[in-house]
BAFI-3210 file (N, C-alpha, C; in Angstrom, 3 decimals, decimal comma, padded with zeros to 6 digits):
// residues 171
n [1|2|3|4|5|6|7|8|9|10|11|12|13|14|15|16|17|18|19|20|21|22|23|24|25|26|27|28|29|30|31|32|33|34|35|36|37|38|39|40|41|42|43|44|45|46|47|48|49|50|51|52|53|54|55|56|57|58|59|60|61|62|63|64|65|66|67|68|69|70|71|72|73|74|75|76|77|78|79|80|81|82|83|84|85|86|87|88|89|90|91|92|93|94|95|96|97|98|99|100|101|102|103|104|105|106|107|108|109|110|111|112|113|114|115|116|117|118|119|120|121|122|123|124|125|126|127|128|129|130|131|132|133|134|135|136|137|138|139|140|141|142|143|144|145|146|147|148|149|150|151|152|153|154|155|156|157|158|159|160|161|162|163|164|165|166|167|168|169|170|171]
n.u [010,813|011,086|013,594|013,878|012,320|013,918|016,224|015,391|014,799|017,695|018,092|016,932|017,570|020,663|019,781|018,818|020,636|020,000|017,588|014,744|012,234|012,121|010,995|010,080|011,153|011,555|013,953|012,523|010,295|010,474|011,308|009,008|006,967|008,365|008,222|005,171|005,542|007,353|006,444|004,218|005,494|006,899|005,043|003,284|005,058|005,708|002,781|002,706|004,653|003,569|001,104|002,510|003,477|001,436|000,586|003,053|002,368|000,392|001,429|002,850|001,745|000,623|-001,513|-003,374|-004,248|-006,375|-005,459|-006,684|-007,479|-006,391|-003,892|-004,560|-007,135|-007,487|-005,386|-004,691|-001,873|000,028|002,400|003,740|002,142|002,602|005,363|005,306|003,389|004,935|007,673|008,684|006,982|008,942|011,426|010,893|009,803|012,662|014,391|012,999|011,830|009,966|010,723|010,765|008,546|007,959|009,525|008,013|005,755|006,150|007,255|005,147|003,329|004,829|005,064|002,013|002,258|003,987|002,022|000,403|001,453|001,980|-000,463|-001,811|-000,776|-002,189|-004,675|-004,543|-003,838|-006,085|-008,680|-011,833|-012,644|-010,236|-010,601|-013,333|-012,320|-010,662|-012,538|-013,576|-011,493|-008,741|-005,833|-003,280|-003,845|-005,910|-008,469|-010,761|-011,650|-012,216|-012,644|-011,969|-013,507|-016,321|-015,769|-014,969|-017,563|-019,771|-018,070|-018,396|-020,651|-021,910|-024,895|-025,761|-026,847|-028,937|-028,847|-026,778|-024,755|-024,977|-024,600|-022,442|-020,918|-021,904|-021,367]
n.v [005,151|002,238|001,945|002,104|-000,310|-002,306|-001,335|-002,413|-005,283|-006,007|-005,748|-007,744|-009,839|-009,898|-010,465|-012,714|-014,628|-015,284|-015,749|-017,228|-018,751|-021,220|-022,259|-025,375|-024,930|-026,438|-025,917|-025,789|-025,039|-022,374|-021,330|-021,723|-019,859|-017,655|-016,836|-015,229|-013,431|-011,418|-011,037|-009,918|-007,479|-006,215|-005,870|-004,186|-001,964|-001,173|-000,507|001,774|003,500|004,090|005,686|007,341|009,092|010,198|011,854|013,373|014,708|016,587|018,104|019,563|021,041|023,136|022,140|020,962|017,778|015,439|012,298|009,825|007,088|003,831|002,435|003,846|003,436|001,110|001,598|004,572|004,581|003,447|002,943|002,389|000,345|-001,598|-002,351|-003,088|-005,488|-007,734|-007,854|-007,986|-011,129|-012,137|-012,704|-013,568|-016,049|-016,638|-016,224|-018,669|-018,217|-017,220|-015,317|-012,892|-011,970|-009,702|-006,907|-006,938|-006,213|-004,025|-002,210|-001,749|-000,422|001,918|002,572|003,615|006,002|007,513|007,738|009,307|011,706|012,580|012,732|014,747|016,890|016,412|016,957|019,157|020,408|019,300|019,524|018,685|017,470|015,435|014,060|013,295|011,471|009,751|008,352|006,753|005,027|002,952|003,448|001,677|-000,996|-002,996|-003,495|-002,694|-003,364|-001,586|000,698|003,547|003,698|003,524|006,495|007,601|008,161|008,804|011,606|012,585|013,129|010,913|008,916|007,350|004,549|006,080|004,652|002,770|004,527|006,281|004,201|003,784|005,942|006,322|004,025]
n.w [003,517|002,465|002,970|005,838|006,451|005,428|007,353|009,817|008,961|008,964|011,069|012,131|011,396|012,572|015,148|014,928|015,382|018,150|018,649|017,315|014,681|013,583|009,943|007,905|004,836|002,177|-001,196|-003,505|-002,563|-001,608|-003,706|-004,976|-003,444|-003,957|-006,611|-007,275|-005,156|-006,174|-008,694|-008,256|-006,631|-008,834|-010,562|-009,401|-009,134|-011,846|-012,398|-010,549|-011,359|-014,024|-013,147|-012,295|-013,680|-014,697|-012,994|-013,124|-015,346|-014,708|-012,792|-014,198|-015,604|-014,839|-013,070|-010,001|-009,413|-008,320|-008,032|-008,517|-010,329|-011,546|-009,644|-007,547|-007,321|-005,186|-003,139|-001,566|-001,387|-003,182|-003,551|-000,784|-000,211|-001,898|-001,581|001,045|000,950|-000,601|-000,414|002,956|003,038|001,471|002,834|004,811|003,710|002,387|004,722|006,074|008,351|011,273|012,642|011,196|010,892|012,903|011,948|009,826|011,019|012,142|010,218|008,856|010,804|011,298|009,010|008,958|010,639|008,851|006,687|007,951|008,157|005,830|004,503|005,944|004,101|002,155|002,428|003,178|001,041|-001,152|000,505|000,820|-001,046|-001,056|001,731|001,355|-000,551|001,279|002,952|001,149|000,427|001,375|003,054|002,334|002,899|000,693|001,208|000,530|-001,831|-005,038|-004,205|-005,097|-007,316|-007,049|-005,426|-007,501|-008,619|-006,580|-006,330|-008,688|-009,145|-010,630|-010,192|-007,395|-005,413|-002,647|-000,084|-000,093|-000,291|001,640|004,129|003,588|004,485|006,984|008,203]
ca.u [009,895|011,496|015,185|013,259|011,645|015,267|016,785|014,576|015,234|018,628|018,334|016,322|018,911|021,284|018,933|018,355|021,594|019,727|016,132|014,792|011,107|012,573|009,952|010,820|010,610|012,302|014,256|011,420|008,843|010,792|011,125|007,077|006,521|009,189|007,583|004,471|005,700|008,332|005,693|003,200|006,027|007,304|003,484|003,044|005,556|005,089|001,384|002,339|005,197|002,473|000,253|003,132|003,707|000,223|000,943|004,194|002,351|-000,628|002,092|003,964|000,452|000,341|-002,462|-003,332|-005,221|-006,724|-005,690|-007,829|-007,411|-005,172|-003,304|-005,248|-008,463|-007,702|-004,938|-004,029|-000,447|000,177|004,258|004,239|001,308|003,310|006,767|005,207|003,203|005,058|009,347|008,733|007,316|010,226|012,440|010,010|010,122|014,288|015,159|012,379|011,986|008,788|010,833|010,958|007,356|008,096|009,643|007,105|004,575|007,098|007,517|003,271|003,211|005,672|004,034|000,955|002,855|004,251|000,969|-000,935|002,076|001,735|-002,345|-002,397|-000,675|-002,871|-006,053|-004,635|-003,854|-007,332|-009,796|-013,323|-012,091|-009,359|-011,193|-014,161|-011,382|-009,912|-013,102|-013,769|-010,238|-008,005|-004,192|-002,098|-004,253|-006,912|-009,904|-012,270|-011,455|-012,111|-013,108|-011,858|-014,454|-017,459|-015,580|-015,469|-019,145|-020,109|-017,700|-018,795|-021,894|-023,041|-025,854|-025,490|-028,117|-028,947|-029,442|-025,635|-023,750|-025,096|-024,358|-020,735|-020,472|-021,896|-020,373]
ca.v [003,751|001,320|002,008|001,815|-001,541|-002,987|-001,878|-003,255|-006,707|-006,272|-005,974|-009,329|-010,721|-009,881|-011,171|-014,090|-015,661|-015,890|-015,873|-018,018|-019,459|-021,759|-022,808|-026,239|-025,327|-026,649|-024,973|-025,913|-024,220|-021,130|-020,416|-021,798|-018,722|-016,079|-016,079|-014,474|-011,951|-010,616|-010,652|-008,906|-006,383|-005,435|-005,500|-002,845|-000,975|-000,392|000,473|003,108|004,546|004,424|006,666|008,683|009,641|010,775|012,607|014,249|015,670|017,582|019,156|020,165|022,082|023,959|021,772|020,007|017,176|014,477|010,845|008,483|006,067|003,115|001,762|004,690|003,157|000,342|002,095|005,597|004,818|002,618|002,142|001,639|-000,577|-003,011|-003,297|-003,954|-006,635|-008,318|-007,701|-008,813|-012,113|-012,782|-012,428|-014,795|-017,328|-017,299|-016,908|-019,472|-017,859|-016,564|-014,096|-011,880|-010,742|-008,491|-006,272|-006,337|-005,787|-002,592|-001,499|-001,359|000,502|002,963|003,068|004,016|007,235|008,511|008,546|010,023|012,683|012,723|012,396|016,070|018,147|015,968|017,298|020,833|020,964|018,994|019,816|017,946|015,852|014,339|013,408|011,915|009,939|008,815|007,602|005,267|004,126|002,357|003,943|000,485|-002,660|-003,317|-004,932|-002,572|-003,602|-000,818|001,881|004,557|004,107|004,640|007,423|008,973|008,108|009,999|012,973|013,234|013,410|009,820|007,972|006,189|004,177|006,583|004,226|002,417|005,492|006,488|003,216|004,030|007,281|005,627|002,700]
ca.w [004,172|001,740|003,737|007,035|006,240|004,789|008,159|010,261|008,358|008,798|012,629|012,639|010,884|013,727|016,168|014,523|016,011|019,599|018,806|015,612|014,809|011,940|009,431|007,200|003,571|000,591|-002,167|-004,166|-002,059|-001,670|-005,434|-005,627|-002,785|-004,165|-007,817|-006,972|-004,726|-007,067|-009,544|-007,639|-006,693|-010,462|-011,759|-008,457|-009,218|-013,095|-012,561|-009,865|-012,191|-014,912|-013,117|-011,458|-015,109|-015,625|-012,283|-013,153|-016,522|-014,778|-011,817|-015,656|-017,051|-013,219|-012,245|-008,803|-009,550|-007,207|-008,804|-008,052|-010,639|-011,912|-008,460|-006,523|-006,650|-004,317|-002,117|-001,220|-001,297|-003,590|-003,267|000,627|-000,229|-002,846|-000,701|002,260|000,552|-001,010|000,508|004,289|003,052|000,641|003,745|005,714|003,051|001,879|005,955|006,490|010,107|011,374|013,246|010,523|011,108|013,987|011,107|009,230|011,782|012,934|009,311|009,006|012,046|010,858|007,570|009,502|010,693|007,543|005,814|008,296|008,263|004,184|004,425|006,492|003,893|001,102|002,962|003,049|-000,788|-001,865|001,067|001,179|-001,975|-000,082|002,200|000,588|-001,208|001,955|003,208|-000,036|-000,768|002,756|002,737|002,705|002,691|-000,056|002,228|000,124|-003,455|-006,081|-003,658|-006,194|-008,853|-005,782|-004,839|-008,611|-008,821|-005,754|-006,685|-010,178|-009,509|-010,942|-009,310|-006,783|-004,391|-001,670|001,020|-000,049|000,114|003,293|004,911|003,692|004,917|008,217|008,425]
c.u [010,719|012,788|015,017|012,903|013,164|016,048|016,462|014,579|015,893|018,835|017,963|017,338|020,176|021,016|018,789|019,644|021,381|018,517|015,854|013,594|011,310|011,243|010,405|010,223|011,724|012,849|012,812|010,326|009,279|010,621|009,633|006,487|007,054|008,200|006,510|004,847|006,444|007,361|004,546|004,252|006,660|006,004|003,602|003,546|005,889|003,623|001,833|003,409|003,882|001,522|000,674|003,487|002,494|000,198|002,114|003,355|001,019|000,399|003,046|002,506|000,039|-001,025|-002,389|-004,713|-005,346|-006,291|-005,890|-007,916|-006,434|-005,397|-004,238|-006,963|-008,342|-006,993|-004,841|-002,505|-000,064|001,608|004,122|003,409|002,035|004,178|005,899|003,911|003,894|007,023|008,932|008,037|008,322|011,278|012,191|010,737|011,728|015,032|014,547|012,608|010,699|009,581|010,685|009,062|007,119|008,845|009,151|005,719|005,262|007,006|005,808|003,189|003,912|005,271|002,872|001,073|003,120|003,028|000,070|000,083|001,361|000,095|-002,494|-002,103|-001,465|-004,398|-005,561|-004,792|-005,400|-008,713|-010,561|-012,958|-011,311|-009,920|-012,752|-013,482|-011,296|-010,973|-013,282|-012,826|-008,989|-006,871|-003,254|-002,697|-005,851|-007,886|-011,190|-012,942|-011,458|-012,992|-013,026|-012,888|-016,037|-017,070|-015,573|-016,594|-019,715|-019,338|-017,909|-020,268|-022,672|-024,155|-025,367|-026,714|-028,060|-028,372|-027,502|-024,512|-023,528|-024,438|-022,576|-020,276|-020,882|-021,078|-018,591]
c.v [002,624|001,215|001,442|000,390|-002,718|-002,767|-002,546|-004,793|-007,090|-006,659|-007,459|-010,236|-010,974|-010,727|-012,275|-015,113|-016,091|-015,834|-016,684|-018,564|-020,085|-022,430|-023,836|-025,893|-025,615|-026,073|-024,641|-024,636|-022,800|-020,733|-020,701|-019,787|-017,385|-015,363|-014,482|-013,089|-011,132|-010,536|-009,616|-007,563|-005,696|-004,880|-004,025|-001,591|-000,432|-000,302|001,905|003,931|004,566|005,712|007,803|009,552|010,672|012,507|014,216|015,206|016,546|018,309|020,081|021,131|022,804|023,204|020,954|019,321|015,719|013,017|009,587|007,224|004,873|002,383|002,317|004,713|001,887|000,888|003,573|005,719|003,552|001,610|001,442|000,257|-002,071|-003,001|-003,753|-005,070|-007,940|-008,345|-008,495|-010,504|-012,755|-012,797|-013,646|-016,206|-017,614|-017,064|-018,313|-019,406|-016,982|-015,195|-012,617|-011,311|-010,136|-007,654|-005,697|-005,439|-004,238|-001,536|-001,029|-000,198|001,906|003,799|004,450|005,430|008,296|008,606|009,419|011,494|013,549|013,390|014,108|017,432|017,375|016,612|018,732|021,305|020,643|019,468|018,262|017,225|015,124|013,659|012,714|011,006|008,848|007,627|006,029|004,452|003,906|002,807|002,784|-000,753|-002,596|-003,588|-004,003|-002,207|-001,885|000,223|003,297|004,729|004,513|005,612|008,201|008,973|008,733|011,764|013,424|013,401|012,238|009,311|007,477|006,144|005,256|005,838|003,580|003,646|006,146|005,196|003,321|005,089|007,122|005,184|002,917]
c.w [003,793|002,721|005,123|007,501|006,281|006,630|009,622|009,908|008,659|010,312|013,121|012,281|012,111|014,880|016,338|015,385|017,244|019,393|017,078|015,762|013,850|011,073|008,350|006,100|003,007|-000,144|-002,878|-003,614|-001,926|-002,387|-005,587|-004,755|-003,365|-005,691|-007,770|-006,272|-005,657|-008,347|-009,194|-007,253|-007,669|-010,832|-011,141|-008,511|-010,499|-012,812|-011,587|-010,427|-013,553|-014,663|-012,071|-012,638|-015,206|-014,133|-012,124|-014,089|-015,954|-013,609|-013,383|-015,964|-015,732|-012,786|-011,004|-009,237|-008,753|-007,956|-008,402|-008,733|-011,095|-009,815|-007,430|-006,045|-005,951|-003,269|-002,480|-001,336|-001,425|-003,834|-002,227|000,457|-000,691|-002,298|000,215|002,258|000,117|-000,793|001,587|003,423|002,072|001,802|004,764|004,950|002,707|002,958|006,515|008,123|010,394|012,207|012,253|010,002|011,682|012,862|010,615|009,798|012,132|011,779|008,653|009,875|011,928|009,739|007,748|009,557|009,477|007,109|006,503|008,288|006,210|003,676|004,858|005,471|002,429|001,568|002,829|001,742|-001,365|-001,232|001,073|000,100|-001,708|000,967|002,290|-000,080|000,248|002,937|002,549|000,059|000,768|002,115|002,002|002,101|001,430|000,081|001,090|-001,143|-004,103|-005,381|-004,546|-007,214|-007,779|-005,665|-005,662|-009,050|-007,847|-006,381|-008,190|-010,296|-009,916|-009,513|-008,844|-005,807|-003,450|-000,463|000,854|000,118|001,297|004,266|004,570|004,042|006,846|008,550|008,364]
res [m|f|l|i|g|l|f|l|e|g|l|t|l|m|v|r|r|w|i|s|f|p|i|p|l|s|l|e|t|r|i|l|l|t|i|p|c|v|v|a|c|l|g|g|m|i|w|f|n|r|s|l|n|l|i|e|a|n|r|s|n|g|e|k|e|l|i|t|h|g|p|f|s|y|v|r|h|p|l|y|a|t|l|l|m|t|i|p|p|l|f|i|v|w|f|a|d|l|l|f|f|i|p|w|i|l|t|l|i|i|s|h|y|i|v|v|i|e|e|q|r|l|a|q|i|f|g|q|e|y|e|t|y|r|r|y|v|p|a|l|l|p|y|k|g|n|g|g|q|r|y|r|k|l|w|d|g|s|p|l|s|k|n|t|d|q|e|r|t|d|g]
***
């Protein structure tokens, strides 16, 4: 996924000779916009890595447990999400060219298909539990907030308002 994104960004660099949509950004502005991207990327990768250690611990014990806490409370694929939300904006900022939106959009589309393939396997392994988790937690963009927390309350049998739960499953 990361390599696909870099490949598309590289192609865009070559095309940029003929087509360009420059943005006037000073060096100070570029540095200022870079800081949150780098912090978010590193923070997301560290957070994901800590969760990955928990997953590996479960595998070594022979358990298959659906991990729904940490970054998995916000998106089902946190590493892809982190890379999509941080690396492409850096290209846009540092090359000061809106042309770099194109590989970002293409990477997002390709990511969707990669996620679909991965999720077919996850649905086979975890069955209905994964389908319910998928209903509450988005794949790549954390637009539902901490959906994993609501999912765990439902799955663990904790009390949820029936109206709220019904709206989520119907809507």
